[in-house]
C-alpha angles and dihedrals in degrees: 000000000000115000118214108254119178126209118218089259094047089052091059097037116144102217090202093056110029115164096350096170121116101271103210112055095174095057108033126175129177089237109089136148115178113212099185118121135059118013132160118249141189134179116212136179092227137048093245114115109251122245090224139015132244097226146288129324128189108230131242093031118094115246091245093062130088094236092057090066089225109084095191128130122229109221129205109276094028127103125225113209127200126188138176140152115257118202117174114223119247110277094016090122104032096166121055089217093056121107129229114218124197113208131200118191092203138334121191114249126328125355145172123206126210131186116195089343094307117120107236103171150336136209140190122203125067101223110050132074125247138173140207129213101230098172097111094049097051127110123207094249131021118003127194113227117196129180123189117199134189125185126191093182105188097345093086138035097264120122107272108160114206096337117122131170089226097049125194142121110002092354117085139208114284121247134184149188130034110000103158133053121297114210145155134220137181118230134181116258086254107048146144112272098185143334132230111207120186118176111214100196099179091051095046097236147090120239107221127190117187111203111201141155116295113277093022121153124258113277129228114225119200125185118202137196099202103309094336120101110229101170141011131184140165112241122198108216112270096009124105117240129183118234114197121238104185119206089002118209105231121234117229138145087263093050111019096184117173127196119216119237129197126189121195118193113171105296093348123095125180130179126213141149141229137198123216106229141117133215131197147117129267145136122295117224089274091053096254113141109247141173110257131215116189089348097306131097111266128181116227108216099189144174130206111252116194094179094224126143127199093230105028099027103197090011121072111226092233145355088255088060091056090051091047094060095047096042093046093052090048091051088051090058102257115141098188141042120203103213098216121216094322140090112221130213113275092254092065091059090045090056091049088051096050097038095045107246121149116226133209106198120211121204115233115258127229138155132108132313111318122235117230089221089062104035104027111025095065089066089073102023136048092246115152121177133188110247091218084088091085098176091057089054094046091246105111093116115096093207092055094051091047091050092049091052092048092050091046090056091046092048093052090048093046094050100030095108095050105120097207101051107107104162136033117213112196099177138024127198094335095297102158091333121168136160089355096171091051091045089052090054089048092053091047090053091049092048117013091173095077139051126251129223097195101186114016113203109001146351089064110192095191095254136119128035100286138066096215123197135185115201122180111134102040140043114279115242127172106252123227110273099214110164093336107111096177122118114270115233133172096216096180132017142132110039092173109176137214123171112209116201113244093021102073129089098205137033092235123095120210123179140120095250124012129221130185101207140025094248095060091042091052093048091050092046091052093045094049092057098039095049104033115013109038095046090052093063094074088050094057109282106143107175140017134197114197117204108261159012099188142357116267119197106296092004108091096171097105127118085224125048116248091256091051091233096113137049103203097206130044109271093229092054092055092043091050091052092048092051086067091059099081136105 
């Protein structure tokens, strides 16, 4: 059983104004109508719209979560219904030719959207944003907005992350429905749909592609350093242009400088930003393969970040809560967060960009039911399997593999402009893995500006840029390199656990080594790094990912408690240890 456990931000939540911030910092318009807050909801056993509703839900919190006010689980085969009245403010659509777009940050898993009884869109995939053009369905006064959601969780091949109907250990309670901000905007008939921003550090410019409606006018792209214009270019829609950034100030965790960017296309104006940096792999002066930042070797001292909250689960209770996690880890000396099996709202990536925190981005796993021989046994044995055995890896369904590939492409496109993302991670510990070497090549072709960790943990297929190890139950030793010239990373380790009374949501304790007090945990944490991790850097270790940022349900191996009210170790101890993790 999961006990309700509020974070400080959840405790002070205003249910009429949850998460009011503009949700898309890399494509900002002045037009914005936030639709978070009180909606009506119902859960039915059929797909027929209910005659009445069961009560009130606070969007964007899933009905399973404490902050939703519902605390009910949506089961496979059921339908979750949302409804609210939508009235556009006076002047919201000043031009009759303008379009009104309805945006959803994420809805888990499959949904249909109706306005005044008219279907206006549908979407499958619980982790990526989508929008509907609702202009033709709108009335002049009140409009009825209805969303119907179904969620198979782990009973189908859809991407599900770490959700499981039978939760426990490293698998968490399932959630469903709307879990990111819902909002509307008004755009001109000819408008910018998206931007592709590629900093070319060595060439002193940014390559900008403005994607707009067919037949759109040329755009003007302006790059700003504060209020000063540093580069301007005309950009034909759909064609890349290079905008100069002379004497570019380089982005790094130590100096996370961001340039402003403005795009004007006819009557449409959007604001964005870009950071001048480069990622890659290459030899250090001694010939050791290393991760590179701005052309120089740079050690990634990372921590595993599940992105779960005790009161909102997938959904942070506030923007300040997102900032808290990133800023706290930075103060503790970490330079990287591995975003584990989840895609965050756009504002999380924005805060990483502006605060200076590198990100390794996992893709979200799916597939069938996982076999312990494949996903668990390699933690304690040197088992390595070929992922061509698709049935073993729960990936023998063609539709599931096709959906994963489509979502992989969409994820790269959605997050391409994020300044801080340094590494893509398609697969983790064999969860729904298939054709990992080919997938790595596919990701590299989609985005040649970043590195790829093709199979984090085990079942290495020899692809990607990284040799990626998980070590929990044995002493870490740098393996012999042999003919493998990839960069060596320890992409999960540690997982030392401490359950603190009053700060846990279950009575179970899961961790890879248990401690009963902070003093013994701190001594072991210090010893692990002094004896095993820091000495390995000179021998070729180039990145580490400690497990983990916070507790999650049964897992009590976080540096922070699940409710974010407690740092289990002294901040200076962790910072001192992390100062050792440098090249």
